[in-house]
C-alpha positions in Angstrom: -2.1 15.2 2.7 0.5 17.1 0.6 3.8 16.2 -0.9 7.2 16.4 -0.1 10.4 16.6 -1.7 14.4 17.9 -1.1 17.7 17.2 -1.5 21.1 17.2 1.4 24.2 17.4 -0.5 26.0 16.5 2.7 29.7 15.3 0.8 29.8 18.9 -0.9 27.4 21.2 0.5 26.9 22.3 -3.2 23.7 24.5 -3.4 20.6 22.7 -4.8 19.3 23.0 -8.1 16.5 25.6 -7.5 15.0 24.4 -11.2 15.1 20.8 -10.0 13.2 21.2 -6.6 10.3 23.1 -8.6 9.9 20.1 -11.3 9.8 17.8 -8.4 6.8 20.1 -6.7 5.0 20.3 -10.2 5.0 16.6 -10.3 3.2 16.6 -6.9 0.7 19.0 -7.6 -1.8 17.1 -7.5 -1.0 16.2 -4.0 -1.7 19.8 -2.7 -3.2 22.2 -4.8 -3.8 24.6 -2.3 -0.5 25.7 -1.6 3.8 25.3 -2.4 6.6 26.6 -0.8 10.5 26.2 -0.9 13.1 26.6 1.7 17.2 26.6 0.4 19.9 26.6 2.6 22.6 27.0 0.3 25.7 27.1 2.4 24.5 23.6 3.6 23.2 22.4 0.7 19.8 22.0 1.6 16.6 22.2 -0.1 13.2 21.3 1.0 10.0 21.9 -1.4 5.9 21.2 0.0 2.8 21.1 -1.9 0.0 21.6 0.3 -3.6 20.2 0.7 -5.2 22.2 3.4 -7.0 20.1 5.9 -6.3 21.6 9.3 -5.8 25.6 10.2 -6.6 26.1 6.3 -5.4 29.9 6.1 -2.0 29.5 7.8 0.0 26.1 7.6 2.1 27.4 5.0 5.2 25.0 4.6 8.2 24.8 5.1 7.5 25.7 8.5 9.9 26.6 11.3 10.6 27.4 14.9 11.0 30.5 16.7 14.7 31.2 15.6 14.1 29.4 12.2 17.1 26.9 13.2 15.0 24.1 12.4 12.6 23.6 9.3 10.2 20.9 8.2 8.5 19.6 5.4 5.4 17.2 6.2 2.5 15.1 5.0 -0.3 13.5 6.3 -2.2 14.3 9.8 -1.2 14.1 13.6 -4.1 12.9 15.4 -2.9 13.6 18.9 -1.3 17.1 18.0 -4.0 19.1 20.6 -2.6 16.9 23.4 1.2 17.1 22.4 0.6 21.0 21.4 -0.6 21.8 24.9 2.4 19.9 26.7 4.4 22.2 24.4 2.8 25.1 25.6 3.1 24.2 28.8 6.8 23.8 28.7 7.0 27.2 27.0 7.3 26.8 23.1 5.6 29.6 20.9 3.1 28.8 18.1 2.6 30.7 14.9 -0.4 28.5 13.8 -3.2 26.0 14.7 -1.6 23.3 12.4 -0.3 19.9 13.6 2.8 20.2 11.6 4.1 23.2 13.8 4.1 20.3 16.5 6.8 18.6 14.8 9.7 21.6 15.3 8.9 21.9 18.9 8.6 18.1 19.7 11.8 18.3 18.5 13.5 20.7 20.3 12.0 19.0 23.3 12.6 15.6 23.1 15.7 15.4 20.6 15.9 12.5 18.2 12.9 10.0 19.4 10.5 12.4 19.1 8.8 10.6 16.4 7.6 7.7 19.1 5.3 10.2 20.7 3.6 11.3 17.3 0.3 9.3 16.8 -1.0 9.7 13.1 -0.1 8.6 9.3 2.7 10.8 8.4 6.0 10.7 6.4 8.2 14.0 7.1 11.6 15.6 6.6 13.1 17.6 9.2 16.4 19.8 9.0 18.5 20.7 12.1 20.5 23.8 10.5 22.1 24.1 13.8 23.4 19.9 14.0 23.7 19.9 10.2 21.2 17.0 10.2 18.1 15.8 8.1 16.1 13.5 10.0 13.3 11.3 7.4 10.4 9.6 9.4 7.6 7.5 7.8 4.2 6.6 10.2 4.3 3.3 11.7 2.0 1.1 9.5 3.0 2.8 6.2 0.1 5.0 5.6 1.8 7.7 3.7 4.8 6.8 1.2 8.6 8.1 1.3 10.9 7.7 -1.3 14.6 8.6 -1.0 18.0 7.7 -3.0 21.6 8.4 -1.6 24.1 8.5 -4.3 27.5 10.3 -4.6 27.0 11.9 -1.1 23.6 13.5 -1.9 20.4 12.2 -0.3 17.0 13.1 -2.3 13.7 12.2 -1.4 10.0 12.7 -2.2 6.8 11.8 -1.6 6.5 10.4 -4.9 8.9 8.4 -7.1 9.1 11.1 -10.2 9.3 13.4 -7.5 12.4 12.3 -6.3 13.7 11.4 -9.6 13.6 14.5 -10.5 15.0 16.1 -7.6 18.2 14.9 -8.5 20.4 12.5 -11.2 19.6 9.1 -10.8 20.3 6.3 -13.1 17.5 4.5 -14.7 18.7 0.7 -14.0 16.0 -1.6 -13.4 16.3 -3.3 -9.8 16.1 -7.4 -10.5 14.6 -7.6 -7.0 12.2 -4.9 -7.3 10.7 -6.7 -10.5 10.6 -9.6 -9.0 8.9 -8.5 -5.9 6.4 -6.8 -8.4 6.5 -10.2 -10.9 5.3 -11.9 -7.6 2.7 -9.3 -5.8 1.7 -7.2 -8.1 3.3 -4.6 -6.2 6.9 -3.6 -4.8 7.7 -3.6 -1.4 9.3 -1.8 0.8 12.4 -1.2 1.0 12.6 -1.9 -2.9 11.5 0.1 -5.8 11.7 -0.5 -9.2 15.1 1.3 -9.6 18.3 -0.2 -8.2 19.5 3.3 -6.8 15.8 4.4 -5.1 14.6 2.9 -2.2 11.0 3.1 -0.1 12.1 4.0 3.7 10.2 1.0 5.5 7.1 1.9 7.8 7.7 2.4 11.3 11.5 3.8 10.3 13.8 7.0 10.3 16.6 7.8 8.2 19.0 10.4 9.5 21.7 12.3 7.8 24.5 14.2 8.7 27.6 15.5 6.8 29.4 12.5 8.0 26.9 10.5 5.6 23.9 8.6 5.6 23.0 6.2 8.4 21.1 2.9 7.9 17.3 3.4 8.4 16.5 2.4 12.0 13.0 1.4 13.2 11.4 3.2 15.9 8.2 0.5 16.3 7.0 -2.7 15.7 4.5 -4.9 17.3 4.2 -8.6 18.7 2.5 -11.4 17.8 2.4 -12.6 21.5 -1.4 -13.7 21.9 -2.2 -13.8 25.7 -4.8 -16.6 26.1 -6.0 -15.8 29.7 -8.3 -13.2 28.8 -11.8 -14.2 27.7 -13.3 -13.3 24.3 -16.2 -11.1 25.8 -13.7 -8.7 27.3 -11.3 -8.4 24.7 -14.2 -7.6 22.2 -15.4 -4.8 24.1 -11.9 -3.7 24.5 -11.7 -3.9 21.0 -15.0 -1.8 20.4 -13.4 1.0 22.6 -10.0 1.1 20.4 -12.3 1.2 17.5 -14.6 4.3 18.3 -11.4 6.2 19.8 -9.3 5.8 16.2 -12.5 6.6 14.3 -13.2 9.7 16.5 -9.5 10.8 16.6 -9.6 10.3 12.6 -12.5 13.1 12.1 -10.1 16.1 12.7 -10.4 18.7 9.8 -11.2 22.0 9.3 -12.7 21.1 6.1 -15.9 18.6 4.4 -15.2 15.0 5.3 -16.8 11.8 4.3 -16.2 8.2 3.8 -16.2 5.5 1.1 -19.2 2.7 1.9 -19.1 -0.3 0.4 -22.1 -2.0 2.0 -19.6 -4.5 3.7 -18.6 -5.0 7.4 -15.5 -2.8 7.7 -16.6 0.5 5.8 -20.2 0.3 7.5 -18.8 -0.1 10.7 -16.4 3.2 10.2 -19.6 5.0 8.6 -21.5 4.1 11.7 -19.1 5.1 14.3 -18.7 8.5 12.4 -22.2 9.3 12.5 -22.4 8.5 16.4 -20.1 10.9 16.5 -20.9 13.9 14.2 -24.6 13.3 14.3 -25.7 14.7 11.3 -23.9 16.1 8.1 -22.0 13.1 7.2 -21.7 12.3 3.4 -20.7 8.7 2.3 -19.6 7.6 -1.4 -20.4 4.3 -3.1 -19.8 2.6 -6.5 -22.0 0.6 -8.1 -21.4 -2.3 -10.8 -23.6 -3.3 -13.5 -22.6 -7.0 -13.0 -24.8 -8.4 -10.2 -21.6 -10.2 -8.9 -19.9 -7.3 -8.2 -22.5 -5.0 -6.8 -23.3 -4.1 -3.4 -25.7 -1.4 -4.3 -28.6 -2.5 -2.5 -26.9 -3.0 1.0 -25.1 0.4 1.2 -28.6 2.3 0.1 -30.4 0.5 2.5 -27.7 1.2 5.3 -27.0 4.9 4.3 -30.8 5.3 4.1 -31.1 3.6 7.7 -28.6 6.2 9.1 -30.0 9.3 7.3 -26.3 10.5 5.7 -25.9 12.5 2.5 -25.1 9.7 0.3 -23.5 9.8 -2.8 -22.9 7.1 -5.4 -21.6 6.3 -9.1 -22.0 3.3 -11.1 -18.7 1.6 -12.5 -18.5 2.5 -16.0 -14.6 2.1 -17.1 -13.2 3.9 -20.1 -10.7 0.8 -19.7 -7.8 1.8 -21.7 -7.9 5.5 -20.9 -8.1 4.4 -16.8 -5.4 1.8 -17.2 -2.8 4.5 -18.3 -4.0 7.3 -15.4 -3.7 4.1 -12.7 -0.4 3.3 -14.0 1.0 6.9 -14.2 -0.2 7.8 -10.7 1.3 4.6 -9.1 4.9 6.0 -10.4 6.2 2.5 -10.9 4.6 -0.6 -11.6 1.8 -1.6 -9.6 -1.0 -3.8 -11.1 -3.9 -3.9 -8.0 -7.2 -4.6 -9.8 -9.3 -2.9 -7.2 -7.5 0.5 -8.3 -9.7 0.9 -11.1 -13.4 1.2 -9.5 -11.2 3.0 -6.5 -9.7 5.6 -8.8 -13.7 6.0 -9.9 -15.1 6.3 -6.4 -12.3 8.9 -5.7 -13.1 11.0 -8.3 -17.0 10.9 -7.0 -16.0 12.1 -3.3 -13.7 14.8 -4.6 -16.7 16.7 -5.6 -18.0 17.3 -2.5 -15.5 16.6 0.3 -11.5 17.0 0.8 -11.0 13.9 3.5 -12.5 10.4 3.2 -12.2 7.9 5.7 -11.8 4.3 4.3 -12.8 0.9 6.1 -9.1 -0.7 4.8 -7.3 -2.5 7.2 -9.5 -5.2 9.4 -8.7 -8.0 6.6 -5.1 -8.0 7.0 -5.1 -7.5 10.5 -7.5 -9.7 12.1 -7.3 -12.5 9.4 -10.4 -11.8 6.7 -9.3 -13.3 3.8 -11.2 -16.5 4.2 -10.9 -17.9 0.9 -7.2 -17.5 1.3 -6.8 -18.6 5.1 -8.9 -21.5 4.2 -6.6 -22.8 1.3 -3.8 -22.4 3.7 -5.3 -24.3 6.4 -5.9 -26.9 3.5 -2.1 -26.9 2.3 -1.0 -27.2 6.0 -3.3 -30.3 6.4 -2.0 -31.6 3.2 1.7 -30.8 4.1 1.8 -32.1 7.5 0.0 -35.4 6.2 1.9 -35.9 3.4 5.6 -36.7 3.4 7.4 -34.7 0.8 8.8 -37.5 -1.1 5.3 -38.8 -1.5 4.1 -35.0 -2.2 6.5 -35.3 -5.1 5.2 -38.5 -6.5 1.7 -37.5 -6.2 2.4 -34.2 -8.0 4.3 -36.1 -10.8 1.1 -38.4 -11.2 -1.3 -36.1 -11.7 1.3 -34.2 -14.2 0.8 -37.1 -16.2 -2.8 -37.7 -16.0 -3.2 -34.0 -16.8 -0.9 -34.3 -19.8 -3.1 -37.3 -21.2 -6.3 -35.3 -21.2 -9.3 -36.2 -19.5 -13.1 -35.0 -19.9 -14.5 -32.3 -18.0 -15.3 -31.8 -14.6 -12.7 -34.5 -14.0 -9.8 -32.2 -15.8 -10.8 -29.6 -13.6 -10.5 -31.2 -10.6 -7.1 -32.9 -11.2 -5.9 -29.3 -12.3 -6.6 -28.2 -8.6 -5.6 -31.3 -6.6 -2.1 -30.8 -8.7 -2.2 -27.3 -8.1 -2.5 -27.6 -4.2 0.1 -30.6 -4.5 2.6 -28.4 -6.1 2.0 -25.7 -3.6 2.6 -28.0 -0.6 5.6 -28.7 -1.9 6.9 -25.4 -1.9 7.9 -23.5 1.4 5.2 -22.1 3.4 6.3 -18.5 2.9 5.6 -19.1 -0.9 2.1 -19.7 -0.5 0.8 -16.6 -0.6 2.1 -15.3 -3.5 1.4 -18.6 -5.5 -2.5 -17.9 -4.5 -2.8 -14.2 -4.6 -3.0 -14.3 -8.6 -4.4 -17.7 -9.2 -0.9 -19.1 -10.7 0.2 -21.9 -12.3 3.8 -22.9 -12.4 3.8 -21.5 -16.0 2.7 -17.7 -14.7 5.2 -18.1 -11.8 7.5 -14.9 -11.5 10.6 -17.6 -12.6 8.9 -18.9 -15.3 7.5 -15.0 -17.0 11.1 -12.9 -16.4 14.5 -13.8 -18.1 16.9 -16.2 -16.8 19.3 -13.1 -16.6 16.9 -11.3 -14.1 16.1 -14.7 -12.1 20.1 -15.3 -11.5 20.8 -12.0 -9.8 17.9 -12.2 -7.1 19.6 -13.6 -4.7 18.2 -12.2 -1.2 14.8 -13.2 0.2 11.7 -10.5 -0.6 10.6 -8.4 2.2 7.1 -10.6 2.4 9.7 -13.5 3.0 11.9 -11.9 5.4 8.5 -10.4 7.3 7.2 -14.1 7.3 10.5 -15.6 8.7 10.0 -13.7 11.9 7.5 -15.9 13.2 8.3 -18.9 11.1 8.8 -20.9 13.7 5.4 -20.2 15.5 3.4 -23.0 16.8 0.6 -21.3 15.3 0.4 -21.9 11.5 -1.6 -18.3 10.9 0.8 -16.2 12.7 3.7 -15.6 10.1 0.9 -15.0 7.5 -1.1 -12.4 9.4 2.5 -10.4 10.3 4.0 -10.6 6.8 0.3 -9.1 5.7 0.3 -6.6 8.0 3.9 -5.5 7.5 4.3 -5.5 3.9 0.9 -6.4 1.9 -0.7 -3.8 3.7 1.0 -0.4 3.5 2.6 -1.8 -0.2 -1.1 -2.7 -1.6 -3.7 -1.6 0.4 -2.4 1.9 1.5 -0.1 2.3 -1.8 -3.4 1.9 -3.8 -5.5 4.3 -1.3 -3.1 7.1 -1.3 -2.2 7.0 -5.4 -6.1 7.1 -6.0 -7.5 9.7 -3.7 -4.4 11.9 -4.0 -5.2 11.7 -7.9 -8.3 13.7 -7.2 -6.7 15.7 -4.6 -8.5 14.1 -1.6 -7.0 12.5 1.8 -7.4 9.0 2.3 -7.7 8.0 6.4 -7.7 4.2 7.6 -8.8 4.4 11.2 -9.5 1.0 11.5 -5.2 0.3 11.0 -4.4 2.6 14.2 -1.2 1.1 15.1 -3.4 0.3 18.9 -5.4 -1.6 17.0 -3.0 -3.7 15.5 -0.9 -3.8 18.7 -4.1 -5.2 20.3 -4.4 -7.9 17.4 -0.8 -8.8 17.9 -1.4 -10.2 21.6 -4.8 -12.0 20.2 -4.6 -15.5 19.7 -5.3 -16.9 16.4 -8.9 -18.4 17.2 -10.1 -14.9 18.1 -9.5 -13.8 14.7 -10.4 -16.9 12.1 -12.5 -20.4 13.2 -14.7 -22.3 11.3 -13.3 -21.0 8.5 -14.6 -17.4 9.1 -12.7 -14.6 9.9 -12.4 -11.4 11.7 -14.4 -13.3 14.0 -13.3 -10.8 17.3 -13.6 -7.9 14.7 -17.5 -9.0 13.8 -18.1 -9.5 17.3 -16.9 -5.8 18.7 -19.0 -3.9 15.8 -22.2 -6.3 16.0 -24.0 -4.0 18.3 -23.4 -1.4 15.3 -24.9 -3.0 12.2 -27.8 -4.5 10.8 -27.7 -8.5 10.8 -28.1 -8.5 6.7 -24.7 -6.6 6.5 -22.8 -8.7 9.5 -24.1 -12.0 7.9 -22.9 -11.1 4.4 -19.7 -12.6 2.8 -16.7 -10.9 1.5 -16.7 -9.1 -1.9 -14.7 -6.4 -2.0 -13.9 -4.1 -5.1 -13.1 -7.3 -7.7 -12.6 -6.5 -11.6 -13.3 -9.1 -14.0 -9.9 -8.9 -15.6 -10.5 -12.3 -17.4 -13.3 -11.0 -19.4 -11.7 -7.4 -19.8 -8.7 -8.9 -21.5 -10.8 -10.6 -23.9 -12.8 -7.3 -24.7 -11.9 -3.7 -23.6 -8.3 -4.5 -22.6 -7.4 -6.9 -25.3 -5.6 -4.5 -27.6 -3.2 -4.2 -24.3 -2.7 -7.9 -24.5 -2.2 -8.4 -27.8 0.2 -5.9 -27.9 2.5 -7.3 -25.1 4.0 -9.8 -28.0 5.4 -6.8 -29.8 6.2 -4.2 -27.0 9.5 -3.3 -26.6 9.5 -3.7 -22.9 8.5 -7.4 -23.2 10.6 -8.6 -26.4 13.7 -5.9 -26.4 14.2 -5.1 -22.5 15.7 -8.7 -21.6 13.5 -8.4 -18.6 11.3 -11.0 -19.7 10.8 -14.5 -21.0 9.3 -13.9 -24.1 7.9 -17.1 -25.1 6.1 -17.5 -22.1 4.4 -14.4 -22.1 3.4 -15.3 -25.7 1.9 -18.2 -24.4 0.1 -16.5 -21.6 -1.3 -14.3 -23.8 -2.4 -16.8 -26.4 -4.0 -19.5 -23.9 -6.2 -16.4 -22.3 -7.4 -15.0 -25.9 -8.5 -18.6 -27.0 -9.7 -19.4 -23.5 -7.2 -22.4 -22.7 -6.7 -20.9 -19.4 -7.8 -17.2 -17.5 -4.7 -15.0 -17.1 -6.2 -12.0 -16.6 -4.4 -10.8 -13.1 -1.2 -11.7 -14.9 -1.8 -10.0 -17.9 -2.7 -6.8 -16.1 0.6 -7.2 -14.2 2.5 -7.7 -17.7 0.0 -4.4 -19.2 0.8 -2.7 -16.5 4.5 -2.8 -16.9 4.5 -2.4 -20.6 2.3 1.2 -19.6 4.9 2.2 -16.9 7.9 1.7 -19.6 6.2 3.3 -22.2 5.4 6.3 -19.9 9.1 6.4 -18.6 10.8 5.7 -22.1 8.7 8.7 -23.1 10.3 10.9 -20.1 13.7 10.0 -20.8 16.1 10.8 -23.5 16.9 6.7 -23.5 15.5 3.7 -22.9 15.3 2.5 -19.3 18.5 0.1 -18.7 18.0 -3.6 -17.8 19.3 -5.2 -14.9 22.4 -6.7 -17.0 23.3 -2.8 -18.3 25.3 -2.3 -15.1 27.0 -5.8 -15.1 30.9 -6.2 -15.6 
């Protein structure tokens, strides 16, 4: 894992400002504390910057790295897991190597294959490659979006970076808020590619390349996608065996490193499968890292302790004892833009524990998105499909109206709770299916929907579908109701929530996180499966569980999903109560023109008195407030609202 940054002034060729690249590298020091480097081509207006976390060929591998005649340079973040095969092929073609690191493969493969060389890379990566002869810059991001890459094309100059702050530091960028990015954040808790919180900065989407020459910037183009095209002919047992082989191969490939390596272990099926496959491959010396919780409802320590003892691994664990206000500030700072994923809190502490022993950790992230493992969510979705199919829309509208009147009239509990749940389901069933997931994700009500919390000025400017909706619509016409949800999860929620969280929290402590269960071949395999092999009888990850069943004890296989949950409802009546109370006086909420102040006050008040439980919504508002305050301290003027650039 590393940090990259740079600029290309393709319009005028003006030399890059060296102090800007230095500031950008300094902002990414946590991503690469072992080494750093720069390259400047002043006659072309090009600068490349790099900070290195040394994983492979520790003593060499200084970047930027070039080919034999110094006509092609690259800065690289990530790992190429098939670099040994590629290196052998390139040596046979006469290329000369100076190092043993995977980065050097890029410049030679580009010479050999041209612009399409990225298709041959198997790994998690983000890089910038400069071809001086052709005066061309190529940016690329891996297939699933495990590694981040931001860019800004403005005024004839391209700037890029592994983090949003580094990208902003590389050039002059207005801080105008993007209403689409803000609406996406209010909807999903994160901002999905290509959006960012800023109007003039984009994320390079997963599986895309961006080419820039003196003629200008080309539109990002995909080099990979996968099809949701079920093949019903092959029986389940054969598919399960095939998946088991893919999982084993992916874990073995991603164990490549010249430094100590370990794994996160939660006691659930996914991480336990990764640890068992790593243990089978290494034989001994494997380090595992777990986090326990004082609250029994969240704690998995009995399971990960028994499993680690069974394998005889070098086990480390830490008790989750958050310093809530301090942690909130640090977590928001590491994301670089508003992001309110609750599970970042325990992951931040877990990564700090792992950093004391290893430089690389493998994680069990991915199967829930790839194999429909969110059972409660999919059960809800299936009920909504049934309700929507059985009831005509006018009938749903009438039922919603009647339930609303009954709820307003007031009824004794538990009848009131039942009415509230029924009305919420009826209201959701009236929506388009692409709107169901964000409605369910934060346990929203109509009063906490983004359209209610954001100002009318912001809502008026949201005139394009969000990335999740665009991904959903690709398979919206599928006869299988699950297909568009699974595809949209993989294309948006996986990179912009799970991978963003893993990258940011591990990099906060200068370690690299890897996700072998999201190898692109596993994702392609999943796309060929009928949904009944993923989710059936209310149970998710059916084929995944079958594939790893020979590896794991029955008690782990039979466990319901727990995950990294955090008690936001309780926290915002306890240690985070000052954050909630401060929202009603915050300039980010009250003076920015971005929010419906009355709606925010209602959410704060109703949560504080216990009338409703809005913990997740409050964290999304508080995280935005913390980000806004941090940005205000770093700039001489308040960040601009979306209306600042209108008219």
